[in-house]
PLY file of the C-alpha trace (Angstrom):
ply
format ascii 1.0
element vertex 278
property float x
property float y
property float z
element edge 277
property int vertex1
property int vertex2
end_header
-23.13 25.32 5.21
-22.75 22.80 2.39
-23.81 19.94 4.65
-27.01 21.71 5.67
-27.82 22.51 2.04
-27.34 18.89 1.00
-29.50 17.65 3.88
-32.17 20.17 2.93
-32.17 18.99 -0.66
-32.41 15.34 0.41
-35.39 16.12 2.64
-37.07 18.06 -0.13
-36.47 15.23 -2.59
-37.87 12.68 -0.15
-41.01 14.71 0.35
-41.32 15.23 -3.37
-41.29 11.51 -4.05
-43.71 10.79 -1.19
-47.13 9.51 -2.30
-50.15 11.78 -2.36
-52.61 11.44 0.51
-55.09 8.65 0.06
-58.52 9.76 -1.14
-61.41 9.69 1.31
-63.69 6.70 1.53
-66.62 8.66 0.12
-64.76 9.77 -2.99
-63.39 6.26 -3.52
-66.86 4.75 -3.34
-68.25 7.32 -5.75
-65.49 6.68 -8.25
-65.93 2.94 -7.84
-69.64 3.21 -8.58
-68.84 5.14 -11.73
-66.53 2.39 -12.98
-68.93 -0.43 -12.25
-70.91 0.29 -15.42
-67.78 0.24 -17.60
-66.75 -3.05 -19.22
-63.29 -3.75 -17.83
-62.68 -7.49 -17.37
-58.95 -7.09 -16.68
-59.63 -4.28 -14.18
-56.94 -2.12 -15.79
-58.60 1.09 -14.76
-58.55 -0.01 -11.11
-54.78 -0.76 -11.26
-54.11 2.54 -12.95
-56.03 4.44 -10.31
-54.09 2.72 -7.52
-50.76 3.57 -9.16
-51.71 7.18 -9.57
-51.87 7.59 -5.81
-48.09 7.07 -5.49
-46.85 9.31 -8.32
-44.21 11.92 -7.63
-44.22 15.63 -8.20
-41.60 16.34 -10.92
-41.49 20.05 -10.26
-40.63 19.49 -6.59
-38.02 16.87 -7.48
-36.32 19.27 -9.88
-36.29 22.03 -7.30
-34.88 19.74 -4.62
-32.09 18.46 -6.86
-31.12 21.97 -7.90
-30.71 23.32 -4.37
-26.99 22.43 -4.06
-26.22 24.14 -7.36
-28.27 27.22 -6.51
-26.62 27.78 -3.13
-23.08 26.71 -4.13
-21.92 28.90 -7.05
-18.63 27.03 -7.43
-20.55 23.88 -8.30
-22.55 25.72 -10.92
-19.44 27.33 -12.39
-17.64 23.98 -12.47
-20.53 22.50 -14.40
-20.36 25.17 -17.10
-16.70 26.23 -17.17
-15.70 23.38 -19.49
-17.48 24.99 -22.38
-14.93 27.81 -22.81
-11.51 26.40 -21.88
-11.86 22.64 -22.25
-10.48 22.35 -25.79
-7.55 24.81 -25.44
-6.61 23.30 -22.09
-6.68 19.78 -23.53
-4.53 20.82 -26.50
-2.02 22.54 -24.22
-1.80 19.42 -22.04
-1.38 17.20 -25.10
1.35 19.45 -26.50
3.11 19.40 -23.15
3.09 15.60 -22.91
3.98 14.91 -26.55
6.87 17.37 -26.41
8.27 15.48 -23.43
8.27 12.32 -25.53
9.90 14.21 -28.39
12.67 15.45 -26.10
13.22 11.94 -24.81
13.47 10.57 -28.34
16.01 13.18 -29.41
18.20 12.61 -26.35
18.13 8.85 -26.90
19.08 9.36 -30.55
22.12 11.38 -29.50
23.00 8.99 -26.68
23.02 5.93 -28.95
24.90 7.64 -31.80
27.70 9.54 -30.08
30.95 7.61 -30.09
34.62 8.20 -30.90
35.55 8.63 -34.56
32.03 9.22 -35.87
31.49 9.50 -39.60
30.34 12.81 -41.12
26.89 11.28 -41.63
26.65 10.40 -37.94
27.76 13.92 -37.04
24.94 15.28 -39.22
22.49 12.92 -37.56
23.26 14.09 -34.02
23.10 17.69 -35.29
19.57 17.03 -36.61
18.61 15.35 -33.33
19.88 18.36 -31.40
17.80 20.69 -33.59
14.77 18.54 -32.83
15.63 18.76 -29.13
15.61 22.53 -29.35
12.26 22.63 -31.17
10.59 20.29 -28.68
12.13 22.34 -25.87
10.42 25.47 -27.17
7.10 23.60 -27.43
7.28 22.24 -23.89
8.24 25.66 -22.52
5.35 27.39 -24.32
2.73 24.80 -23.37
4.03 24.82 -19.80
3.58 28.57 -19.71
0.00 28.24 -20.97
-0.84 25.57 -18.41
0.61 27.67 -15.60
-0.85 31.05 -16.52
-4.00 30.39 -18.55
-5.32 26.94 -17.65
-5.17 24.37 -14.86
-4.95 25.87 -11.33
-3.36 29.21 -12.21
-0.17 30.97 -11.20
-1.53 31.94 -7.78
-1.64 28.27 -6.85
1.75 27.30 -8.29
3.62 30.37 -7.06
3.11 29.30 -3.44
4.23 25.74 -4.18
7.95 25.20 -3.43
7.96 22.06 -5.56
6.95 24.18 -8.54
10.11 26.24 -8.20
12.12 23.08 -7.58
10.75 21.78 -10.86
11.75 25.04 -12.57
15.24 24.64 -11.09
15.47 21.09 -12.48
14.37 22.39 -15.88
17.13 24.97 -15.61
19.68 22.26 -14.84
18.46 20.29 -17.84
18.62 23.28 -20.16
22.02 24.41 -18.94
23.50 20.94 -19.34
22.17 20.68 -22.89
24.14 23.81 -23.79
27.36 21.78 -23.69
26.34 19.27 -26.37
24.64 21.95 -28.47
27.72 24.17 -28.43
30.02 21.27 -29.31
27.75 20.17 -32.17
27.60 23.72 -33.58
31.38 24.11 -33.34
31.97 20.84 -35.15
29.38 21.66 -37.83
31.08 24.99 -38.51
34.49 23.30 -38.65
33.14 20.70 -41.06
31.74 23.41 -43.34
35.11 25.21 -43.33
36.94 22.01 -44.25
38.58 21.62 -40.84
36.75 18.47 -39.76
38.52 16.20 -37.28
37.17 12.91 -35.91
35.77 13.10 -32.42
38.06 11.73 -29.75
37.20 9.43 -26.86
37.42 12.18 -24.23
34.84 14.42 -25.91
32.49 11.60 -26.81
32.57 10.32 -23.23
31.74 13.77 -21.88
28.84 14.22 -24.32
27.44 10.83 -23.33
27.63 11.89 -19.67
25.58 14.96 -20.52
22.99 12.80 -22.28
22.76 10.55 -19.22
22.26 13.59 -16.98
19.50 14.82 -19.28
17.76 11.45 -19.08
17.88 11.58 -15.28
16.34 15.05 -15.40
13.59 13.82 -17.72
12.72 11.16 -15.13
12.88 13.60 -12.17
10.95 16.60 -13.51
7.61 14.76 -14.02
7.90 13.33 -10.50
8.09 16.79 -8.97
5.23 17.89 -11.25
2.90 15.19 -9.92
3.47 16.26 -6.31
3.30 19.94 -7.26
-0.09 19.58 -8.97
-1.54 18.07 -5.78
-0.35 20.89 -3.54
2.19 18.83 -1.60
4.26 21.17 0.57
2.32 24.27 -0.45
3.18 27.24 1.75
2.63 30.97 1.53
5.25 31.74 4.17
8.13 31.82 1.66
7.99 34.69 -0.86
7.72 33.21 -4.33
10.03 35.94 -5.64
12.86 34.47 -3.58
12.18 30.98 -4.91
12.05 32.27 -8.48
15.32 34.14 -7.99
16.97 30.98 -6.67
15.80 28.96 -9.69
17.06 31.69 -12.04
20.41 31.74 -10.23
20.77 27.98 -10.67
20.02 28.24 -14.38
22.33 31.20 -14.92
25.24 29.73 -12.99
25.09 26.31 -14.63
24.62 27.85 -18.08
27.84 29.80 -17.65
29.62 26.68 -16.41
28.62 24.41 -19.29
29.08 27.04 -21.99
32.54 27.89 -20.69
33.43 24.19 -20.59
32.21 23.67 -24.16
34.18 26.60 -25.58
37.39 25.59 -23.80
37.13 21.82 -24.04
40.24 20.11 -25.45
39.70 16.73 -26.99
42.25 13.96 -27.33
43.08 13.36 -30.98
42.30 10.01 -32.53
45.38 7.92 -32.89
46.04 7.19 -36.54
47.56 3.87 -37.43
50.57 4.76 -39.61
52.00 1.26 -39.82
52.72 0.02 -43.32
53.37 -3.37 -44.83
0 1
1 2
2 3
3 4
4 5
5 6
6 7
7 8
8 9
9 10
10 11
11 12
12 13
13 14
14 15
15 16
16 17
17 18
18 19
19 20
20 21
21 22
22 23
23 24
24 25
25 26
26 27
27 28
28 29
29 30
30 31
31 32
32 33
33 34
34 35
35 36
36 37
37 38
38 39
39 40
40 41
41 42
42 43
43 44
44 45
45 46
46 47
47 48
48 49
49 50
50 51
51 52
52 53
53 54
54 55
55 56
56 57
57 58
58 59
59 60
60 61
61 62
62 63
63 64
64 65
65 66
66 67
67 68
68 69
69 70
70 71
71 72
72 73
73 74
74 75
75 76
76 77
77 78
78 79
79 80
80 81
81 82
82 83
83 84
84 85
85 86
86 87
87 88
88 89
89 90
90 91
91 92
92 93
93 94
94 95
95 96
96 97
97 98
98 99
99 100
100 101
101 102
102 103
103 104
104 105
105 106
106 107
107 108
108 109
109 110
110 111
111 112
112 113
113 114
114 115
115 116
116 117
117 118
118 119
119 120
120 121
121 122
122 123
123 124
124 125
125 126
126 127
127 128
128 129
129 130
130 131
131 132
132 133
133 134
134 135
135 136
136 137
137 138
138 139
139 140
140 141
141 142
142 143
143 144
144 145
145 146
146 147
147 148
148 149
149 150
150 151
151 152
152 153
153 154
154 155
155 156
156 157
157 158
158 159
159 160
160 161
161 162
162 163
163 164
164 165
165 166
166 167
167 168
168 169
169 170
170 171
171 172
172 173
173 174
174 175
175 176
176 177
177 178
178 179
179 180
180 181
181 182
182 183
183 184
184 185
185 186
186 187
187 188
188 189
189 190
190 191
191 192
192 193
193 194
194 195
195 196
196 197
197 198
198 199
199 200
200 201
201 202
202 203
203 204
204 205
205 206
206 207
207 208
208 209
209 210
210 211
211 212
212 213
213 214
214 215
215 216
216 217
217 218
218 219
219 220
220 221
221 222
222 223
223 224
224 225
225 226
226 227
227 228
228 229
229 230
230 231
231 232
232 233
233 234
234 235
235 236
236 237
237 238
238 239
239 240
240 241
241 242
242 243
243 244
244 245
245 246
246 247
247 248
248 249
249 250
250 251
251 252
252 253
253 254
254 255
255 256
256 257
257 258
258 259
259 260
260 261
261 262
262 263
263 264
264 265
265 266
266 267
267 268
268 269
269 270
270 271
271 272
272 273
273 274
274 275
275 276
276 277
């Protein structure tokens, strides 16, 4: 159907640009005799009259070029849909991308600061970085919701995309793993406020660094699945999306329990204090 419409429009455009029929010999001679008495040494009027025989018909050209839009409503809607959702969609996409960079920056700040026997100032710094991680996490979750439900291709497209639910599962792994460091940081901040601050041991610092490394791997993996997901790779309506969503929720819930339980029951090795004297 589209091919026939396009061919029809091309034929109409070709006929629209075709030259008018040449005037008869009698009319040409009569017009020539009328111009003989006019002073025209450069013969500009003769050139103009010749050019006028090959002019196009603008109304026919416009009609021919508009045929594909008239008979294909999706083309017409695509040409005008940007006026309503272009700005909100662009802002949601920008917020989604910039929040990813914010999350990456906060994780790197924690990763490069965590070490055994940190000073109270360094403990406060990783606490501030973890707060920033939480804020950027809320932003990326909200903008991701807007892009899935309100803009882009819509939930009907993503719900039948297994890679979408795989991406959600990876996000769940990332969020669940971050609960360990967040819980430890909160526990140590409360202990510091109550005057029961103890330097971080090597065992705990090593485990927190491992969590940061896992988060960095997730940050590199999630956008990869998103690029394939947005292009419909592996899309299938055979698998109920409710089952895929339940599996992603199960992964998030199970790993959240695991990391929270580990954080609350983690036992650190105390820092050895050098008690030697002169």
